[in-house]
C-alpha angles and dihedrals in degrees: 000000000000127000095191122128107270090222093056118099115263098209114074089214090064097051107132118243101213138043090243092059090048089053093047090049090053092047090050092049090050090051091051091050091048092049092048094050097038114135138148096273116110107248137172128237091232118104116252123244130038132290122245089231107068127178120229114264099218093188090062091044089053092049092051091049092049090049091052091049093049090047091051092050092049089049092051091049092049091048092053093047095047097040116131092231132079123266092252092053091046092051091048090051091049091050091050091049092048092050091049091048090049091051092047091048091050091050091048090049091051091048090050091050090050091049092049091048091051092048093050091047090053091046093052091048091051091047092051090048091050092049091049091051091046090053090050091050092047092050090048091049092049095045 
């Protein structure tokens, strides 16, 4: 069983030397195939099947994400409606959860601000150090 390209030459003596001759051999093989399978049906010149390299279809990705979001919202609504606690208790639990989420979000935001401040401080320090070394090198090169 051979896994070679059917359009490639079978005889090693006839192996093309350049990329242009490889391309022309492939074009010729495609013409032969088209002439052999020519009939009255309207066809396209594109090859059939799908490529192994596919691009991302962002519209489908967006639809899947929207579907997941809608499903999550419906699930939350069903959970609230079918909960074994009263509406007042459910609302109090939601308020507690919202306050906790707000506090956690504020803490995360403060941590992010601290991290960014530390990174910019280090960046400024490295830049100053680099400029100082560049001045030293320039003064050494001039002198």
